[in-house]
N, C-alpha and C positions, 0 to 999 in steps of 0.2 A: 642346287640353286643357291644363290647368294644375293645380297643387296648391299649397296654402298651406303655407309653412314654419311650424314651431312656434318662434316667437321666443324663448320661455322656455328652450328647449334648444339654440338656435342659438349656436354659439361666437362669432359676430360680433354678438350682441345689443347689446352696449355700443357697438360701432363704428357699427352701424346707427342707434341712437338719437342718437349724438353728431353724425354727419354729416347725418342727415335733418332736423335742426333748422336747418341753415345756409341763408342766403339763396341762396348759390351753392355747391351741393354737388358740382358737376362739376369734375373735373380732366382735363387733357389732356396728351398728348405728341405730338411729331411726329418721325417716323423715316424714313430712306431705305430703300427696298425695291428689291432687285435683281430686275428683271423680265425679264432677258434670255431665260431659258429659257421663261418663261411666255408672253412675246410670240410666240416661235417656235411654241410648242405651240398657241396660239390660232389661228395661221395654219394649222397642220397640221390642226386640227379644223374649220376653216372657220367659226369663230364670232368675233364681234367681241371685241376685247381688253377692252372695257368689260364685256361679259357674262362673260368668262372670269375677270377678277379680282373681279367682284362675286360670282360663284359661289364662288370660293376664300375670299372674305371670309365668306360665309354658312356654308360648311363649318366654318371655324375658330370662328365665333361659336357655332354649334350644338354644337361640341365642348367648349366651356368653360362649365360650369354657371353661373358667376357672370354671364356675358353673357346668360343666359336668365332672370335675376331681374328682376322688375318690382314696383313699389310700387302697390298698390291700397288706398285707404282706410287708409293707414299700416300695412298688412300686406304681407309679402313673399310673392310667388308665383313659382313656377318653371314656365315654359312648356315644353311638349314640343318646340315648333318655333318658330323665329324667322324671320320673313320680312324683306323690305327695302322701305322707302319711299325710293325714289331720286328725286332731282330730274331731270326729263327736259326738255331744251331743245326748244322748238318752232321752226319756221321763222321766226316773227316775233320770235324771241329772248326771248319770255317762257318761263316754265317751269311745269310742274305737278308735284304730288306723286303719284308712282305707288305701286302696291302690287304688288310682284313676289314671288310665292310661291316658297319654297325647294323645290327638288327635288334629290335627291342626284345624279341622272343629268344630266350636262352638256348632253346633247342635248335632253332634256325641258325643262331650265331655260332653254336658249337659245330654245326655242319660246315658253315662258311670257313671257320677257323681250321678245321680238320683238312678240308680240301686245299686251303692255301699253304698249310704246313707241308702237305704231301707234294704240292707243286714246287716249293722251295727245295725240297730234298732231291728233286730231279734236275736242279739247275746248278750252275757254278757262278762264281763271282759275287759281287755285292748288290748291284742294282739290276734286278731281273725283270722289271716292267716299268711302264711309265707311271708317274705319280702326279696328283694334283697337290694342293696345299691345305685342303680340308682334312688335315691329319693331326694326330698326336704322334710323336716319336716315342716308342714304347720299348722297354728292354727289361730283362730279368737277369740278375746275377745270383742264381740259387746256391752258389758256392761261397758267397761272401756276405757276412753280416756287417755291412758297411754302416757307418754313422755319419758320413758326409759323402758328397758325390759331385763330380764335375764332368763336363762333356768336352770332347774335341769339337772345336768350332772354327770356321773361317770367317773372319770379320768382314771379308769382301763379298760373302755369299748372303744374299737376302734370305732371312729366315725369321719367321714369327710363330712357328709351331711350338706349342708346349711339349715338354719332354718329361716323361714319367717313367721311373725305374723302380724295380723292387729287388730287395736283397734276399738273403737266405732266411728261410723260415726257422724260427727257434721255438723250442718246446720247453717250457718251465713249469713243472708240476701240472701238466695237462693244459696249460694256457699257451696257445700258439700265437706268435707275433712275427711280423716282418717289417723291416724298415722300408719306407717309401720316400723316394726323392722326387721333388716336383720343381721344374725349372720353367719359368714363364717370361715372356717379353714384357718389360715394365711399361712400355708405351701403350700396351693393351690391357694388362692385368695388374691389379694392385694386391697388396697383402689381404685386404678385406675379401677380395674375390677368391683368393687361395683358401681363406678360412671357410667361405661358403662351400667351396668344392670339397674340402676335407670333411666338413660336417655332413654333407650329402653322402660322400663315399663311405664314411664310417657307419652311418645308418644303414646303408645298403649291405655292408659286410656283416652287420649284426642282426639283419632281419631274416 
């Protein structure tokens, strides 16, 4: 479900109109995330660490209204729920775009994720199903400890979905960290909103 914002009464109307005209309206940040406790918690729950931090990401995304905004025909809509399209690697080292539906319960979410990963393994190609836009684009590069990040994008393709990527987990004297890259559409999301998202996500990863 979604509802349309009234742009005429929205306090960010001018911001939306300004940034929405840009060829590249996305901006991004890369930050280190302490995942020491989260990694241990995933092991305790017997779920993959990928599933665990994807779940925490979606909890944080769904908690911040600006991350649930999407642009449709130059209008802004607020979605009730945001899911994830994560890149899933196959045995032949190609990958497919998945659709992993959000569930508040970690065990239910783990089953959803497990089934979708298994489905991707049985497919070929990149786009293996239909998608809506109540998504984040999600990826993991567990081979690379990146300190900055960019995305392949077509400026002619309408896109307002946040993009969140994680790098290689590093272990320094028992402290585990990963770099997290966040790219958002500036017509919808400001630096303050990114800060709120990170604050929420870091709390979730440390609880």
